[in-house]
C-alpha positions as CSV (number, residue, x, y, z in Angstrom):
1,X,109.3,100.9,92.3
2,X,110.3,97.2,92.5
3,X,111.0,95.0,95.4
4,X,113.2,92.0,95.9
5,X,111.7,88.6,96.3
6,X,115.0,86.7,96.1
7,X,116.7,87.5,99.4
8,X,116.8,84.2,101.5
9,X,115.2,84.5,104.9
10,X,113.3,87.7,104.2
11,X,110.2,86.3,102.3
12,X,107.6,84.6,104.5
13,X,106.8,82.2,101.7
14,X,110.2,80.9,100.6
15,X,108.4,77.7,99.4
16,X,105.8,79.6,97.3
17,X,105.9,78.7,93.6
18,X,107.0,82.3,92.6
19,X,110.2,82.3,94.9
20,X,113.1,83.8,93.0
21,X,111.2,84.4,89.8
22,X,112.3,87.7,88.1
23,X,109.0,88.2,86.4
24,X,107.2,88.7,89.6
25,X,109.1,91.7,90.8
26,X,109.8,93.3,87.6
27,X,112.9,95.6,87.3
28,X,112.1,99.1,86.2
29,X,114.4,98.9,83.2
30,X,112.4,96.0,81.7
31,X,109.2,98.0,81.0
32,X,108.1,101.5,80.2
33,X,104.3,101.5,80.1
34,X,101.4,99.7,82.0
35,X,100.9,97.6,78.8
36,X,104.6,96.5,79.0
37,X,104.3,95.5,82.7
38,X,101.2,93.5,82.0
39,X,102.8,91.8,79.0
40,X,105.6,90.6,81.3
41,X,103.4,89.6,84.3
42,X,100.2,88.3,82.9
43,X,101.7,85.0,81.6
44,X,102.9,84.3,85.1
45,X,99.9,85.4,87.1
46,X,98.4,81.9,86.9
47,X,101.1,80.7,89.5
48,X,99.1,82.6,92.2
49,X,95.9,80.7,91.3
50,X,96.3,77.9,93.8
51,X,99.1,79.5,96.0
52,X,98.3,79.3,99.7
53,X,100.6,82.3,100.4
54,X,98.7,85.0,98.6
55,X,97.8,87.0,101.8
56,X,101.3,86.4,103.4
57,X,102.8,87.7,100.1
58,X,100.8,90.9,100.3
59,X,101.8,91.3,104.0
60,X,105.4,90.8,103.3
61,X,105.8,92.9,100.2
62,X,103.3,95.7,101.3
63,X,102.7,96.7,97.6
64,X,100.7,99.8,98.3
65,X,103.3,101.3,100.8
66,X,106.3,100.3,98.6
67,X,104.8,101.5,95.2
68,X,105.4,97.8,94.1
69,X,105.4,96.9,90.3
70,X,104.8,93.3,89.5
71,X,102.9,90.3,90.7
72,X,102.0,90.0,94.4
73,X,99.2,88.0,96.0
74,X,97.4,87.1,92.9
75,X,97.4,90.6,91.5
76,X,99.3,92.7,89.1
77,X,100.4,96.0,90.8
78,X,101.6,99.3,89.3
79,X,103.0,101.9,91.7
80,X,101.2,100.0,94.5
81,X,97.9,100.0,92.8
82,X,96.0,96.9,91.6
83,X,95.7,96.9,87.8
84,X,94.8,93.3,87.2
85,X,93.6,90.4,89.5
86,X,92.9,86.8,89.4
87,X,89.2,86.1,89.5
88,X,89.6,84.2,92.7
89,X,91.5,87.0,94.4
90,X,89.7,87.9,97.7
91,X,89.6,91.2,99.5
92,X,90.2,89.2,102.8
93,X,93.7,88.5,101.5
94,X,94.5,92.3,101.8
95,X,95.9,93.9,104.9
96,X,93.6,94.3,108.0
97,X,92.0,97.8,108.1
98,X,93.5,100.7,110.0
99,X,90.9,102.5,112.1
100,X,90.9,106.2,111.1
101,X,88.9,109.2,112.3
102,X,87.2,109.1,108.9
103,X,85.9,105.6,109.3
104,X,82.2,105.3,109.0
105,X,82.1,107.8,106.1
106,X,82.7,107.6,102.4
107,X,86.1,109.2,102.8
108,X,87.1,106.4,105.3
109,X,86.0,103.8,102.8
110,X,88.2,105.5,100.2
111,X,91.1,105.7,102.6
112,X,90.9,101.8,103.1
113,X,90.9,101.4,99.3
114,X,93.9,103.7,98.8
115,X,95.8,101.8,101.4
116,X,94.8,98.5,99.7
117,X,93.4,97.1,102.9
118,X,90.1,95.5,103.9
119,X,87.1,97.7,104.8
120,X,86.5,98.2,108.6
121,X,83.0,97.3,109.8
122,X,82.0,101.0,110.0
123,X,83.0,101.5,106.3
124,X,81.6,98.3,104.8
125,X,78.2,100.1,104.1
126,X,80.0,102.8,102.1
127,X,82.1,100.2,100.3
128,X,78.9,98.4,99.1
129,X,77.6,101.5,97.4
130,X,80.8,102.8,95.9
131,X,82.6,100.9,93.1
132,X,85.7,99.2,94.3
133,X,88.7,100.0,91.9
134,X,90.0,96.5,92.6
135,X,86.7,95.0,91.3
136,X,87.1,97.3,88.3
137,X,90.6,96.0,87.6
138,X,90.7,93.8,84.6
139,X,90.0,90.2,85.7
140,X,92.4,87.8,83.7
141,X,91.3,84.4,82.7
142,X,93.6,81.6,83.6
143,X,94.7,79.3,80.8
144,X,93.4,75.8,81.0
145,X,96.6,73.8,81.8
146,X,94.9,70.4,82.4
C-alpha cells in the first residue's frame, strides 16, 4: 500500500527535502518485486541522510500501520516492514512504545518490533538478546557527493 506525501497541509514536514517527490511513496503500479521497489527507492534514500524530519516523517506516515511501500524516515519500507535503512537511522526515531500485557517478556519485545516502535524499558533486556530485524535490514552506503 502506498501513501500520499503531496497533499498540502497534511505532512508535518512540508519543508523536508523529499516533499512531493514521487519516488518516496511509490505507486503500486511502478514495481512488482522487492528488488524493483529497492531499485526505485535506493537512489533517493540519501536525501534522508541529514534530514531533521525523520522521526516526524515516521509519525506522520505510520508506515507499519498503513503497510507503507517506499521511503520514510531514512528507511525503505515494504508492506510496513523495514527492508533497508540508512546507517545513521536510530531506533529513537521510531514511534514511542505501547505498553502491553506481554511487556517484560520476549513476546512483548517482538510485539514492539512488529509495531515498528521503540522498546519499552521492561522489554529492552529481551531486545538486547534477540536479533532486531531492523538491524538485519541491509544497510545502504551513501554515495560521496562532496
